[in-house]
C-alpha positions in Angstrom: -116.6 39.0 -45.4 -115.2 42.2 -47.1 -111.7 40.8 -48.0 -111.0 37.8 -50.6 -107.8 36.0 -49.9 -105.8 34.3 -52.4 -102.8 32.1 -52.1 -100.4 30.7 -54.8 -97.2 28.9 -54.9 -94.4 30.1 -56.8 -92.5 27.5 -59.1 -90.7 27.7 -61.9 -92.4 26.9 -65.6 -91.4 23.6 -67.4 -90.6 22.9 -71.2 -93.4 22.0 -73.3 -93.7 18.7 -74.3 -95.8 17.2 -77.2 -96.3 14.0 -78.5 -94.8 13.5 -82.3 -97.4 11.8 -84.5 -95.6 10.7 -87.9 -95.3 8.0 -90.7 -93.7 7.0 -93.8 -94.0 8.5 -96.8 -95.5 5.7 -98.5 -98.3 5.4 -96.0 -101.6 6.6 -96.8 -101.2 10.0 -94.7 -98.4 10.6 -96.9 -96.3 13.8 -95.7 -99.5 15.1 -93.9 -98.3 14.4 -90.1 -94.7 15.6 -90.8 -96.2 18.8 -92.5 -98.3 19.3 -89.6 -95.3 19.0 -87.0 -93.2 21.6 -88.9 -96.0 23.8 -88.6 -96.5 23.5 -84.7 -95.0 26.2 -83.1 -94.3 24.3 -80.2 -91.9 21.9 -82.0 -88.1 22.7 -82.4 -87.3 23.4 -86.1 -85.3 20.6 -87.7 -86.0 18.1 -84.7 -89.7 18.0 -84.8 -90.0 14.3 -83.8 -88.7 15.2 -80.4 -90.8 15.3 -77.3 -89.1 18.3 -75.7 -89.8 21.8 -77.1 -88.6 25.4 -76.8 -91.7 26.9 -75.4 -92.6 27.3 -71.4 -95.5 25.9 -69.6 -97.0 27.7 -66.9 -97.3 25.5 -63.6 -100.7 23.3 -63.7 -100.5 22.0 -60.4 -99.1 22.6 -56.7 -96.0 20.0 -57.8 -93.9 18.3 -55.2 -91.8 20.1 -52.4 -88.5 18.3 -51.7 -86.4 18.9 -48.5 -83.6 21.2 -48.8 -85.6 23.4 -51.5 -87.3 26.8 -50.9 -90.6 27.0 -50.7 -92.3 30.4 -52.0 -95.6 31.5 -51.9 -97.5 34.5 -53.2 -100.3 36.0 -50.9 -102.8 38.4 -52.0 -105.5 40.1 -50.0 -108.1 41.7 -52.2 -110.9 44.5 -51.0 -113.9 43.0 -52.8 -116.4 45.5 -51.5 -117.4 49.0 -51.9 -116.0 50.1 -48.4 -112.6 51.1 -47.1 -111.6 48.7 -44.6 -108.8 49.7 -41.9 -105.9 48.1 -39.9 -105.3 45.2 -42.3 -102.9 42.7 -40.7 -101.8 39.6 -43.0 -100.0 36.9 -41.0 -98.6 33.8 -42.7 -97.2 30.9 -40.5 -95.7 27.8 -41.4 -96.6 24.7 -39.0 -94.4 21.7 -39.2 -94.4 18.4 -36.9 -92.0 20.1 -34.3 -92.3 23.9 -34.9 -94.3 26.8 -36.0 -92.3 29.5 -38.3 -93.6 33.2 -38.9 -93.0 33.9 -42.5 -94.6 37.3 -42.8 -92.4 39.9 -44.2 -93.9 42.6 -42.3 -95.6 42.4 -38.7 -96.9 45.8 -39.1 -100.7 46.8 -40.1 -101.6 48.3 -43.2 -103.8 51.6 -42.2 -106.5 51.5 -45.1 -107.4 49.3 -48.0 -109.8 51.2 -50.7 -112.3 49.2 -52.7 -110.4 46.9 -55.4 -107.3 47.7 -53.9 -105.0 44.5 -52.7 -102.2 43.7 -50.5 -99.5 41.5 -52.0 -96.6 39.8 -50.2 -94.3 36.9 -51.2 -92.9 34.6 -48.8 -89.7 32.3 -48.9 -88.7 29.3 -46.6 -85.9 26.6 -47.1 -87.6 23.7 -46.1 -85.8 21.6 -43.6 -88.1 18.8 -42.4 -89.9 16.0 -44.0 -93.6 15.4 -43.6 -96.8 17.2 -43.4 -96.5 21.4 -43.6 -99.6 23.4 -42.9 -99.6 26.9 -44.4 -101.6 29.0 -41.8 -102.6 32.5 -43.4 -104.5 34.9 -41.3 -106.1 38.4 -41.8 -107.5 40.4 -39.1 -109.3 44.1 -40.2 -111.3 46.5 -38.9 -114.7 47.7 -41.0 -116.1 51.3 -41.2 -118.5 50.9 -38.6 -115.8 49.6 -36.4 -116.5 45.8 -36.2 -113.4 43.8 -36.2 -113.2 40.9 -38.3 -110.8 37.9 -38.4 -110.4 34.8 -40.9 -108.0 32.1 -41.7 -107.2 29.6 -44.5 -105.2 26.4 -44.2 -103.1 24.9 -47.0 -101.7 21.6 -46.3 -98.9 19.7 -48.5 -96.2 17.0 -48.3 -92.7 17.6 -48.3 -90.7 14.6 -49.7 -87.1 13.1 -49.5 -85.3 13.7 -52.6 -81.9 12.0 -51.9 -81.3 8.7 -50.3 -77.9 8.7 -48.5 -76.0 6.0 -47.2 -72.4 6.1 -45.9 -69.6 3.2 -45.2 -66.3 3.6 -43.3 -63.0 1.8 -44.2 -60.3 1.9 -41.7 -56.7 1.7 -43.6 -54.0 0.0 -41.6 -52.6 3.3 -41.1 -54.9 5.7 -39.1 -56.4 7.0 -42.3 -60.3 6.9 -42.5 -62.0 6.2 -45.8 -65.9 7.3 -46.1 -68.0 6.1 -49.0 -71.1 8.1 -49.5 -73.7 6.6 -51.7 -76.1 9.2 -53.2 -79.3 8.1 -54.7 -81.9 10.3 -56.6 -84.9 9.3 -55.4 -87.3 12.0 -57.5 -88.8 11.7 -61.0 -86.9 14.2 -62.5 -82.9 14.6 -63.1 -80.5 16.2 -60.9 -77.6 18.4 -61.7 -75.1 17.5 -58.8 -73.4 20.9 -58.2 -71.4 20.1 -55.1 -70.9 17.1 -52.9 -68.5 17.8 -50.2 -67.3 16.5 -46.9 -67.1 19.1 -43.9 -64.7 17.1 -41.7 -64.8 17.5 -37.9 -61.9 19.4 -35.9 -59.6 16.1 -35.5 -59.2 15.6 -39.5 -58.4 17.0 -42.6 -60.2 15.4 -45.6 -59.0 14.9 -49.5 -61.6 14.6 -52.2 -61.1 11.4 -54.5 -63.5 12.0 -57.1 -61.3 13.7 -59.3 -58.5 12.3 -61.9 -55.6 14.5 -63.4 -56.2 14.8 -67.3 -53.5 16.7 -69.1 -52.5 18.6 -65.9 -56.1 19.5 -65.1 -58.4 18.0 -62.6 -61.4 16.3 -64.2 -64.4 14.8 -62.5 -64.6 11.1 -62.2 -68.4 11.3 -63.4 -67.7 13.7 -66.3 -68.1 17.2 -67.0 -72.1 16.7 -66.9 -72.7 15.6 -63.2 -76.5 14.7 -64.0 -78.0 12.3 -61.9 -81.1 10.6 -63.3 -84.1 9.5 -61.4 -83.2 6.4 -59.0 -79.6 6.3 -60.1 -77.0 5.9 -57.4 -73.6 7.8 -57.2 -70.7 6.8 -55.0 -68.3 9.4 -53.6 -65.2 8.7 -51.5 -63.0 10.6 -49.2 -60.0 10.1 -47.4 -59.6 11.4 -43.7 -56.3 11.7 -41.8 -55.8 12.7 -38.2 -54.3 16.5 -37.9 -51.0 16.6 -36.6 -52.1 17.4 -33.1 -54.2 14.2 -33.3 -52.1 12.1 -35.0 -50.5 10.6 -31.8 -53.4 10.1 -30.4 -55.5 8.5 -33.3 -54.0 5.1 -32.5 -55.5 4.9 -28.9 -58.8 6.5 -29.5 -61.7 4.2 -28.5 -65.7 4.7 -28.7 -67.6 6.5 -31.3 -66.0 9.2 -32.8 -67.6 12.1 -35.0 -66.1 12.3 -38.8 -68.1 15.4 -40.0 -71.1 15.7 -42.5 -71.8 15.7 -46.1 -72.7 19.2 -47.8 -74.9 18.2 -51.1 -75.9 20.9 -53.7 -78.0 20.3 -56.6 -80.2 21.8 -59.4 -83.4 20.7 -60.9 -85.6 21.7 -64.0 -84.8 25.4 -64.9 -82.4 25.7 -62.1 -84.4 25.3 -58.7 -81.7 25.0 -56.0 -81.7 22.6 -53.4 -79.3 22.0 -50.3 -78.7 19.2 -47.7 -76.6 18.8 -44.8 -76.5 15.6 -43.1 -76.0 15.3 -39.5 -72.8 14.6 -37.9 -71.2 11.2 -39.4 -70.2 9.0 -36.5 -68.0 5.6 -36.6 -66.9 3.2 -34.3 -63.4 3.3 -33.8 -61.7 0.0 -34.4 -60.4 -2.2 -30.8 -56.8 -2.6 -31.2 -56.4 -4.4 -27.9 -53.5 -3.4 -25.5 -51.1 -3.0 -28.3 -51.4 -2.1 -31.9 -49.0 -2.8 -34.7 -49.4 -0.6 -38.0 -47.0 -0.4 -40.7 -46.0 3.0 -41.8 -43.5 2.4 -44.9 -43.3 -0.6 -47.2 -42.6 -1.3 -51.1 -45.1 -2.4 -53.2 -42.9 -4.8 -55.2 -39.5 -6.1 -54.3 -37.0 -8.5 -55.6 -36.7 -12.4 -55.2 -34.1 -13.2 -52.3 -33.0 -9.5 -52.0 -33.5 -7.6 -48.5 -36.1 -4.8 -48.5 -37.0 -2.6 -45.5 -40.4 -1.5 -43.7 -41.2 0.4 -40.9 -43.5 -0.3 -38.0 -45.4 1.7 -35.4 -46.0 0.2 -32.1 -48.7 1.7 -30.0 -49.4 1.3 -26.5 -53.3 1.5 -26.3 -53.5 1.4 -22.5 -54.1 4.5 -20.9 -52.7 3.4 -17.5 -50.5 0.8 -17.9 -46.6 0.8 -18.8 -45.3 -2.1 -20.9 -42.0 -3.8 -21.3 -41.8 -5.0 -24.7 -40.0 -7.7 -26.3 -39.9 -8.6 -29.8 -39.6 -12.0 -31.5 -39.6 -12.4 -35.6 -40.7 -15.9 -36.9 -39.6 -16.8 -40.2 -42.7 -18.5 -42.4 -42.1 -20.5 -45.6 -41.9 -17.3 -47.6 -40.9 -14.7 -45.5 -37.4 -14.6 -43.6 -36.8 -12.0 -40.8 -33.1 -10.3 -41.0 -31.9 -9.1 -37.5 -31.8 -10.4 -33.8 -35.3 -11.9 -32.6 -36.1 -11.8 -29.1 -34.4 -8.2 -28.4 -35.7 -5.8 -25.9 -37.7 -3.1 -27.1 -37.5 -1.1 -23.6 -40.5 0.5 -21.9 -43.5 2.2 -23.5 -45.7 4.2 -21.6 -49.4 4.6 -21.9 -51.1 6.2 -25.1 -47.5 6.6 -26.6 -45.7 5.0 -29.7 -42.4 4.0 -30.8 -41.1 3.5 -34.5 -39.4 0.5 -35.7 -37.3 -0.2 -38.7 -37.1 -3.9 -39.7 -35.3 -6.1 -42.8 -36.7 -9.1 -44.4 -36.7 -11.3 -47.6 -38.9 -13.3 -49.7 -37.7 -16.6 -50.9 -40.9 -17.2 -53.0 -42.2 -15.1 -56.1 -45.9 -13.8 -56.4 -47.9 -11.7 -53.5 -47.0 -12.7 -50.2 -48.0 -12.1 -46.8 -45.9 -10.2 -44.2 -46.2 -12.3 -41.0 -44.4 -13.7 -38.1 -44.1 -10.7 -35.7 -44.8 -11.3 -32.0 -44.6 -8.9 -28.9 -44.3 -10.2 -25.2 -45.0 -7.5 -22.6 -42.6 -8.9 -19.7 -44.7 -7.2 -17.1 -47.9 -9.5 -17.6 -46.3 -12.3 -19.5 -48.7 -11.8 -22.3 -47.7 -12.5 -25.9 -49.3 -10.6 -28.9 -49.3 -11.9 -32.1 -49.5 -10.3 -35.5 -49.9 -12.2 -38.8 -51.0 -11.3 -42.2 -49.7 -7.4 -41.4 -49.5 -6.6 -45.2 -48.9 -7.9 -48.6 -45.8 -7.5 -51.1 -45.5 -8.5 -54.5 -42.2 -10.2 -55.1 -40.6 -10.5 -58.6 -37.5 -12.2 -60.0 -34.8 -9.4 -60.3 -34.7 -10.1 -64.2 -38.3 -9.4 -64.4 -37.8 -5.8 -62.5 -35.2 -4.7 -64.5 
């Protein structure tokens, strides 16, 4: 061949590390080892015993490539002959398990390449698949005698998974949904977590619960330096509320619903940036049966033997059948309802709701469970029982004052 082909991966350098060797002054070497470390140009002055130095080391191997990072490579074609070659075309493709991508910056051929000259190119690709990747570099050219030459080189590497992401959903008494995301660093180096956010679907608004207010300023719960050490796990929490146009339908949605997707951005070593987006997160909407009863408002703490008010929301989860409901209130050992039991609530059309204000009091102190509501559909003669709707803390009036 007239041409020589070279491919090198472009990566950031690393900080030089040395192994400190020291001893006490009363030992046989005396101060010899300490003086040698002070004279070593790779050590940090005043902190010679630290392994991490201030000098940079060029990459010694191919290194690891993780999903979400940018793969960069330098491609050089050098004319090692004493002849001029013509129509040089350099092509770089990346073969994955599912597709083949063209990474060449230019698809046009170079007219000629003189002896001891070279063609250089730098390719970049954001890695979006894990598993085996093959970089296929091909060169075609024409010699002075008109002979067409062609050769290829293959460079195989593995793309690893940098993060392990697990999600959990929690359904509140209202239509809110809480998402807990557990993110674990499964690489061998620390990560600086630049951003972890949730992009909600069109049905929800999201509120991040990963900050606290300190002196009027919002501060991350993980501190000012959000580093994630290898194999460490961090938990992020988000609250999703249905938008106004979907709020009335939230209680009757059934089956699988789309919540949104997580967007994670991090940096490693000397600022290498990585980004991952999960697929659309889905959850199974809880089944409420034919009728759903939820609490809209309830006080946290109430006085012993003093009435307090709550607001309930009753939703007809059926999409076809109208209900005629009757409300019954049954007292328990600690909770006593105030009002008329057995009253008519009227007809409730499919997928519609009504709000109901109720009054009750507690005769026992402590954390008490609100129970004893019964709804009867007079059309089907079917009764729905609701116990342990919520809990309220009951204290003596003297204690509260």
